[in-house]
N, C-alpha and C positions, 0 to 999 in steps of 0.2 A: 239239798238243792239239786235240781236237774243238772245233768252234765251232758252237753252235746259234743259228740266226737264225729270224726269223718265217717260218712255213709249213714249217719242218722237220718231218718225220715221225719220231717216235721209236718204234721197234718194240718190242713186247712189254714195255711198262713195267709193273712190278709196283707196285701201290698198297699201301703199308704202314701208312698212318694217315690221319686226317681232321682238318683244323684247325677252329677255331671259326667260320670263315666258310663251312664246308661244302665245302671243296675237298679232294679226295683228294691225298695226298702220296706221291710216288715219287722215285726218284733216277736220273737219266740218267748213263751212264758218261762219264768223262773220262780221258784218258791218265795223269793224275796219280794215278789210283786212288781219289780221294776222291769223284768224281762231283759233280753239281749237282742241287739240289732242284728238283722240278717240281711245281707246284700244278695239279691237273687238275679242272676244273669238272665236277660231276656224278659223280665217281668215288668209290668206297667201298673201304675196306680189304679186301684180298683180290681186288679186280678186277685183271685183266691186260688191257691194251689197247694198240693202236697209237694214239698221241696226236699231235695237230698243235699245234705251238707258235704261240701268238697274241701272246706278248710275251716278249722275251728281254732279260735284264739280266746283268751280270757275275756276280751272286750267286745268281740264281734264274730259273726259267722259269715261264710260265703257259701252260697248254695245254687243249685240249678233246679229247674222245674222237673219234678218226677211225674206229676199228674195234674193237669190243669182242670180246675173245678168251675171257675167263673172267669170268662174273658172280659177284660176291661173295654169300655167304650172308647178309651184313648189308644187302643192298639190299632196299628196299621200294618197290613201285610207288606213286608219288604219287597221292593221292586228289583232288588239286586240279589242274585243267587249266592253271592259271597257274604251277605249280611250275617253278622255274628261269627264269621270266620276270620276275615281280615281285621286289622286294628283301626279301620277308618271310621265308618258310620255308626257310632255308638247309639244313635237315636233312629236308626233305620226302621225299627219296629214300632215307632211312636207317631201318632198323628201330628202333622207339622204344626198345626195351630196350638196343640198342647205343648209341643217342644218349645215354642216361643214363650208360653206361660212359665214353663220350667226355668228358662233362662232369666226371665224377669224375676222370678222368686229367688233364684241364686244370687242375683245382684242385691235384691232387698235384704236377703239374709246376711250378705257381706257387710252392708251398712249397719244393720242391727248389731252384729258382732263388734263393730268398731264403735258402738255407742252413739250412732248418728241416725237422724231421721231425715230421709231424703225423698223428694218427689221424683219417681222413676217412671219413665215412659214405657209404653208397650214396645215390643221389639219391632223395629222397622226392617223389612227384608225385600230382596229382589227374588230372582229365581232360586229354587232350592236344589235344582238338578243342573249338572253340566256347567257349573259356574267357575271351577278352578282353572286358572290360566298357567299353572306351573305344576309339574309332577317330577318326582324322582323315583324311578322304578328299579328295584333290585332284580337281578337276573340270576336264575338258578338252573340246576340240572334239567336236561331235556329241553333246553331253550325256552323255559318258562319265564315270564315276567309278570309282575303284579305288585302286591304289597305284603309286608310282613304281617303275620298273625300277631294279635296283641301279646305283648311281653315275650316275644320270641323272634327268632330269625328264620322261622319257617315261612316260605313264600306261598301265599295264596294266589294262584294264577288269576290273571285278569279274566273276567267272564267274556263269553263270545260277544256280547253286546257292548262290552267296554265298561269302564268305571262310571257310575252314575254321577260322580262329582266332577270328573275331568271333562274339559271341553272335548268334543268328538274329534277335532283335528289332532289333538294330542294322542288319542288312542290310535288314530290312523297312522301317524308317524311312527309310533312305537311298533306297530305290527310290521311296518316296512323294515325297521331296524332288525327285528327278530327274524324276519324272512331272510334277510341278507346274512345274518350271523349263522343261521342254520344251514343255508345253502352253501356257505363258504367254510363251514366247519370251524368257526371262531371258537377257541377254547373258552369255556365258561368258568368263571372264578369259583373255586371251592373254598369256602370260608374255613372249614375245619382243617384242610390240608394246606391251605395257603398257595394253591396252584391255580393256573388258568389266567385268562386275560381280561374278559369283559365282565364287569361287576355291577355297574349301574347304567341306566339311561336317563338323562336329564333333558326335559323338553319344556319350553316356555312359549306361550302364545301372546302376541302383542295386541290382540283385540282388533280395534278398528283399523289399525295399520296393516292388518292381514299379513304380518310377518311372524315367523317362528324361528326359534333358536333350538339347536340340538347339540348335546354334548354326550359323548360316550365316556364313561369313567372306566379306565383300564389300568392294569398293573404295570404296563411298560410302554414306552414310546415306540416300541417295535410295531405296534398296531398300525401306525402310519405307513411303515415300509411294507408290511405284510399284506395290507388291504388298501392299496392306493386308490381303488375304485369305489370305496365305501361312500364318500361324500357325494360323488356324482350319481351313484345309484339312488340315494335318498332324494337329492335335489331334482332329479329328472321326474320323480313321481310326486313330489310335493313342491310346487312352484313358490309357495310362501316361505319355505325354509331359506333364510338369508344368511345363516351362520351355522357352520358345522365345526365343532371343536372336539378336541381330545383332552381330557383331564386325567392326569396321572396320579393314581393313589396306590402305592405299593405297600402301605402299612397295614398291619393287622389291627384295625380300628373300626369303631362304629361310625366314625365321621365319614360322610359320603364323598365330599370333594377333597382332593389333594391340593398341594400348593402350586403345582405347575400345570399350565394349560398351553395348548398350541392350536392355532387355527388350521383346520384341514381344508376348508373351502369357505368362500364368502368373507364376512366381516367377523370381528371379535365381539359384536354386539348386535342387537336389533333395536328398532324403534317401536315403542309401545305408545298407544294413544289413550289418554284418560282426561276427562274434564276439559276436552277441546284443546289439550296441550300434548306435545310430543315429548317422550322421555327415552333417552338412550340408556339401554340396560345391558350391562356386562353379565358374565356368567354368575358372579358372586353377588350381584346387586339385589337388595331387598326391594320388593314391589308388592303392592296389595294383590292378593291372588283372586279376589272377587271384585272385578272392576265395577259392575253396576252398583253393587252395595257400597263400595268405597266412594263412589261419586256422590251418593246420597249422604254418607257420613261427612265427606269434605264440605258439602254444601251447608250442612248444619254447623260444622265447625266455623265456617266463614261467617255465618249469621251470628253465632255466639261471640265471635271476636269483635264484631261491631267496629271495624277499623275505620278511623277517621282520616281525612286528608292530612298527609304529613306524618302519620304514625310510623314508628319504627318497629319492625317485626323481628323477633328472634325465634328460630325454629330449631329445637333441640332434638337430637336423634333423627336428623333430617333425612337420612338415607340418600336417595338420588334427588331429593329436593321437591318431591311431588306436592306435599301439602303447602309448604311455604311458597313455592312458585305459583301455585293455584291462588293463594291468598293475595300475593303481590299482583298477579295478573287481573284480579277481580276487585281491586280496591284502589284507593288513592294513596296507598302507603308510600312513604318516602323511600324506604329501603328494607332489605331483608338480609339477615345474617343467619346462616345455617351452620350447625355444629354436628359433626359426625365423626366417629372414630375409625371407620373403614376407609382406607385411602382410595380404593377403586370407586366406592360410592361417592366420595367427595369429588373425584375427577368427573364422574358422570354428572353430578349435580351442577358443576360449573359448566359442563358442555350443554346441559339441558337449559340452563339460563340463556346461553347464547342461541341455542336451537329455537327458543321461543321468544327471542329478542327482548328479554327482560334484563336490562342493563343495571338495574339498581339492586342486584343480588350479589352477595359474596358468601363463600363457603369456607369453613375452617375445619381442618382435620385435627380433631382433638377429642378427648374424653369429656363428655358434658359435665361430669363432676369436677373436672380440673380446669376447664376453660373459664376464665374470668368473663362474666357477662357485662357488657357495657350497658348503658341505659337503654331500656326498651319500653315501648308503650304497650305492646301486646306480645306475649310469649305463647307459642304453641309447642306442646311436647307430646311425643308418642314413644314412651320408653318401652324397654323389654318387659317381660312378665314380672321381674322383680320390682318394678315401679321406680319412682324417683328417689325416695328416701330423704331423710332429714337434711343431709348436707346439701343436696341439689335444691331442695325446696327453699332452704335458706338463701342460696345464691339467686334463685328466681325472684324471691320476694324482696331481696336487697336491691335488685336492679330497678325497683320502683314501678313495675308494670301495672297498668290500670286493670288489665285482664289477663288471665292465664287460661288458655284453652287446653285441657288435658284429655288426650285420647288414650284409652287403656284397653288392653287385651286381658286384664286380670282383675276381676271385681274386688278381690280381697286386698290387693295392694292399692287399688284406687281408693277404696274406703279408708284404709290406713292413712294414705297420703292426704285425703281430704281433711281428715282430723288434724294432721300436722299443719296444713295450710291455715286452718282456723286458728291454731295457736300462734301463727305468724301474721295474723290480721287480715286474712282473706276469707270471704264467705263463699260457699259453693251454691250453685243454682240447681236447676232441674237436670237430672241425669238422663241422657238420651241413649237408647240402646239400638244397635244395628247388628243384624245377623250376617256377618261376613263369612261364617263357616257353618252353613246349614247342615244338619244331620250329625254334627259333632257337639261336644259339650262346651264349645267356646262361644263367647259373645263379646262384642266390642262396645265400648261406652265412650261418650264424649260429654264433658261437663265444663262449664265456665266458672272460674273462680275470680271474684272481683275484690278489689281492695276495699276494705271496710272504711266507711267515712270516719268512724271513731275507733281508734286503736289504743289499747292500753294494756 
């Protein structure tokens, strides 16, 4: 039997697919006839290439292109010079229409693995460039800021034209922060030595509100004393910046934000606008990073919910209340109950209900798996990647909801949970896909589960 080791050249490998990490997939021959899977960085379906093995395991190989023989029609020249270097755009080298096909196939495959047959829509999308309204930039030696290379803490500096995913205003604010840091000689954090002061820059844009928030993640509160003019320097150059904060993280950790924050200037929040509603966002608040695509997803979720006058809505993993408040504002629902485990997000959700004059909303700070659900006619849930799981699904179905609208960022756990819902007497409908993260391997889905007329 052939044995492939590191640095082996595999001749004329045909690429037949692409995975959600952006690697082309081929199969190298073995004498047993089955072959071995080869994941090829930067390759696209229909490429043919001689490839060099960089990692060999008994069950798969990882390789890079040594010599390209046939270039795929699905290849697209990356518009960003950092493509393939930073860990962001795994699909930067792939035609965007084909990227959406790959994402649909990924979801179809997840449902097949779960033993389910589902009607799955084409991927619905907005702009593929400059859509992200939030960024967390690591800062490194030489006053560079950018993003970590894949599976490392090596910083790939931001290109001169900025990141193709981030809103341009975010890049502009970052450049001002770094100009200040370099001109004042702010010590940059050295991860290996554990020395320095400035380690990350966090920026959020509020969209139509034209407000931005800035936070510098530093190792000591001394930043405020040593650089008292920092906030003014930024705000004079960017009139939309309404919040400048300092977050203190002195731990040797991969977690970006520390537990303590302080306002340097302005407010401790900004107002973001989405779906014609205003949302107060604190530093830690979760908010959809692609506003136009999220608005399309929310509109579909509202349609699927089919809320009738007097219905009671339960919103699980509600965050700052965006989807639940949107449904309440655009229906004749009697009331909304939101459940979220992050205290600051719950506080924001309550404030957002008041901000938008939606009086029939209440928000509970609790684990969705622990909070007892009262009777609800419609449940909307947007869980983390691990999905809902059997315990929470039982709680949702026990509350007697006519419909459950499930928003998911993980096709595998969505398919698993749809199968569990079937076991508890709910049938799933068409699965609608939305690209909230173009150029990455992620895709969002929304599906409605309805109580079966006959249960047994």
